[in-house]
N, C-alpha and C positions, 0 to 999 in steps of 0.2 A: 505494499500500499504505500502510495507517496506520502511524502510529509504533509503537502496540503490537505489531503484526504484524511489523514490522520488528525490534524488539526480540526478539521470540520466535524469528524465524528465525536471528538473529544468535547466541543463545544454543546452539542446536542444532548450529550449524555448527563444525567444527573449523577451526584455522587452515589455510590452504592448504599443501600439502606443500612447496612451493617455498620458502615463507617459512620454514617448520619447518627445512628443511634448511639454509637460508641462515643463520639467525640462533637456534641453539640458546638463548644465554643469554635472549635478549628474550623468545621464545616461552615459555620456564619461566617467566620472571617476570610474562607476562600469565595464565597458567594458576594461579600462586600468589595473585594478587590479584582473579581474577575473580571468585571466590565471596563474598569479602568486600564487593567493590564492589558487587555485584548486589544484595545486602541494602540498599544504599542508593538502589537505582535505577539503577545504571551498567550498560549493556552494553559489550561489547567490539565496537567499530565496524569497525575494521579494521586491518591491517597494513600498512606500506609501508616505502620507503626512497627517500632523497634526500641528495645533498650527501654521500655517504659515511657516511650514519646511517641504521640501520634505526629503525623507531618503531612504537609501538601507539598506539591511540587509544581511550579509553572516553568515552561519553557518557551525560548524563540530562536529563531535563528538568525544569524549576525552574519554579513558578508563582508569577506575580506578578500579581495580577488587576487593577490599574488599568493596567499597560503590557502585559499579554500575558505568553505564556512565555518563559522564558529557557532556553538549552540551556547546561550545564556541561561542559566538554571537558577531559580529562586528557590530555596527550600526553607520551608516555615514549619517549624515545630512547636509543639505545645506539651509541656510537662505539669501535669495537674497537681502532682505532689508538692512540688516547689512553686507553684502558680507563675510559670514563666512561658514567654513567647521567644522563640531563638529564631533569627533569619540569617541565613548565607546568600551571597550572591556568587555563583561560580561561572568560570567560563571553560567551555570544553570543546578541544579540538582533537582531530584522530591523530596529530603528530605531537600535540601540546598536552602531555597529561599532567595534572597536577590535582591533589587533594587539597590545596590551601584555597579557602575562598577569598575572592577580591575584596568583598566587604562583610563585616559582621555587625549585627545588632541584637540587644537583648532587651526585654521588658518585664518587669516582674510587678503583680498587682497582689495586694493584700487581702481583698476581698471580692466577692462577686459584684458588689455595686462599683469597683473600679474597673472591672472586665471590659465595659463599652468604651470607655476612654483609653484604655490601652490598646484595645483592638483597632481603634480609629488611629491610634499612633504608627501600628503596624502597617496598617494600609497607607497611611502618607508615605513611610518610609520607602516601600516598595514602589509607589509612585514615582518618587524621586529617583529611587535607582533606575527605573525603568527609562525616566526622560533623559538620563545622562549614564549611558552605559560606561563601563569601565573601559580603559584603554585595552586593546589587544596587545598581548604579550609579542615581544620581537621573536622572529624566528631564526 
């Protein structure tokens, strides 16, 4: 399936019901920023969980003609136990493999009343990152 077809299919799909039931704050966050990120070419790639965190991953293709296409990935994780959201911005290229994020951010909330404001801050940060992509690494 072509990338354009994958993105179109991902936009039409709702989050899996088991994910929505398991992690309402993360699903609500993803839905809040999906439209704004789509305007910058991102699509919601998938939800997941590992090591006690639930996460959502957004992806877009960036072009750099001399070296080929890059993929920019936003990974946003939620840790209910420590009441934190964590976000990383990665650039992925078939010849430039790095597990270090170009940008990091973290937000903590003390109680459920603070959750909407913190989620708003996460969305604004992702929008800022999308509007100013990191410099592509030299080859």
